[in-house]
Each structure stands twice: as structure tokens, then as C-alpha cells.
C-alpha positions as a printed Julia matrix, in Angstrom:
123×3 Matrix{Float64}:
 62.28  -102.55  -83.67
 61.51   -99.19  -82.8
 62.49   -97.52  -79.6
 58.94   -97.4   -78.34
 58.21  -101.07  -78.92
 61.51  -102.01  -77.33
 60.78   -99.99  -74.23
 57.46  -101.26  -73.93
 58.62  -105.05  -74.1
 61.25  -104.32  -71.28
 58.46  -102.98  -69.14
 56.33  -105.68  -69.79
 58.74  -108.47  -69.1
 60.87  -106.97  -66.56
 58.26  -105.08  -64.38
 54.55  -106.45  -65.15
 55.44  -110.09  -65.7
 57.87  -110.14  -62.73
 56.28  -107.76  -60.19
 52.64  -107.18  -61.46
 49.51  -108.13  -59.57
 46.03  -108.78  -60.8
 43.47  -106.2   -59.95
 39.8   -105.86  -60.69
 38.61  -102.92  -62.46
 34.96  -101.64  -62.49
 34.55   -99.3   -65.51
 32.52   -96.31  -64.35
 29.39   -96.44  -66.7
 26.95   -93.8   -65.75
 25.24   -91.58  -62.99
 21.52   -91.47  -63.16
 19.34   -89.22  -61.21
 15.84   -90.44  -60.19
 12.82   -88.29  -60.07
 13.55   -87.18  -56.39
 17.01   -86.01  -57.52
 19.07   -88.89  -55.83
 22.04   -90.26  -57.88
 22.91   -93.65  -58.52
 26.37   -94.8   -59.81
 26.61   -97.88  -61.76
 29.54   -99.68  -63.46
 29.93  -101.95  -66.27
 31.14  -105.76  -66.11
 34.29  -106.16  -64.5
 37.75  -106.97  -65.86
 41.0   -108.44  -64.39
 43.84  -106.22  -65.11
 47.53  -106.19  -64.17
 49.3   -103.31  -62.18
 51.87  -102.54  -59.63
 52.39   -99.92  -57.07
 54.05   -97.2   -58.39
 56.58   -97.2   -55.42
 57.8   -100.51  -56.86
 59.19   -98.81  -59.77
 60.22   -95.49  -58.53
 60.96   -95.96  -54.78
 64.49   -94.17  -54.97
 63.43   -90.72  -56.13
 61.65   -87.79  -54.96
 59.46   -87.13  -57.77
 55.71   -87.92  -57.61
 53.46   -87.54  -60.65
 50.47   -86.07  -58.71
 52.55   -84.21  -55.85
 52.47   -85.88  -52.32
 50.17   -88.89  -51.86
 47.31   -88.48  -49.15
 46.83   -90.82  -46.38
 44.63   -93.84  -47.86
 45.69   -92.88  -51.57
 47.77   -95.23  -53.9
 49.54   -94.78  -56.85
 49.65   -97.61  -59.09
 51.26   -98.26  -62.62
 49.29   -99.93  -65.35
 50.42  -101.23  -68.89
 50.29   -98.79  -71.9
 47.46  -100.35  -73.43
 45.23  -101.01  -70.47
 41.75   -99.15  -70.74
 41.54   -96.91  -67.62
 39.24   -93.98  -66.96
 38.51   -91.64  -64.14
 35.96   -92.59  -61.74
 36.79   -96.37  -62.48
 36.51   -98.45  -59.31
 39.54  -100.65  -58.41
 39.77  -103.73  -56.11
 43.26  -104.2   -55.1
 44.55  -106.11  -52.06
 40.79  -106.56  -50.51
 40.32  -102.64  -50.49
 38.26  -100.77  -52.91
 39.65   -97.46  -54.64
 38.43   -95.09  -57.14
 40.47   -93.45  -59.85
 41.34   -89.83  -59.28
 43.82   -88.75  -61.95
 45.53   -90.48  -64.71
 49.05   -89.78  -66.1
 50.37   -91.15  -69.39
 54.21   -91.36  -69.62
 55.24   -91.07  -73.08
 58.53   -91.83  -75.04
 58.58   -91.36  -78.85
 55.26   -89.97  -78.91
 54.14   -93.04  -77.53
 52.66   -94.11  -74.04
 54.92   -96.58  -72.24
 52.95   -96.58  -69.1
 49.99   -95.18  -67.2
 50.22   -94.2   -63.52
 47.07   -93.6   -61.84
 46.11   -92.03  -58.27
 43.66   -94.22  -56.56
 41.39   -92.99  -53.59
 40.37   -95.23  -51.12
 36.7    -95.53  -50.89
 34.84   -94.67  -47.76
 32.66   -97.49  -46.57
């Protein structure tokens, strides 16, 4: 078993299986503009994915992948094989967030986990 596969399996079983929770992802589809110049954002079919707050994994260190987290923002870790794009909408703990940034953490030239900065939606 390669190092990459071994690390992925350990993260899967020890972190995502034990501590992970299901969130709803609304993939960003497109932004259309009508004849008056008003834009409408649409999202594709929803899917449930597993994630975990980044602080659960890395609460004892000072490193933040995107600098200081702003009020209302959340850092979430996702499995390496989860499809995630900027502008996607995520519903977590009854709140709606938008994916602002995504950082891939790699080892042996392969992604082991994705960390995304989620910005709380203003209603």
C-alpha cells in the first residue's frame, strides 16, 4: 500500500467516519443575465457530502490556511475525492454558506484533504 493510500484511509476512518457530519452541497451552475441586466444565479441538483470543521482537526496550532477567519466564516475540511468548487452553496448546521476559497493538502503528489473557507450567506 502506498503512503498516499495509507494516509487517505487513516484520515477517512479516524476523522471523517468518527467526527464527520453530513452537509448539503448545491453546486454552482451558472449566472444568467436577463434583458434588463439583472443577474440570476442558479444551482444544480443537491448532494449530501461529509465534512468536518477544520478546527476539530487542527485546533492546537496557529496555522490558518487562509489567514485569520472573519466573523461568520467557517473553515471546513472535506474528503479528498469530494467535488467542491468556489461559489458552491453549502448548508451546514441550519446556516447557508458559500465556498469562497479551496485549499488542497497534498502528500506524495496526491490530495489527502480539501479545506474550504465558507462565507455565511447574508439573508
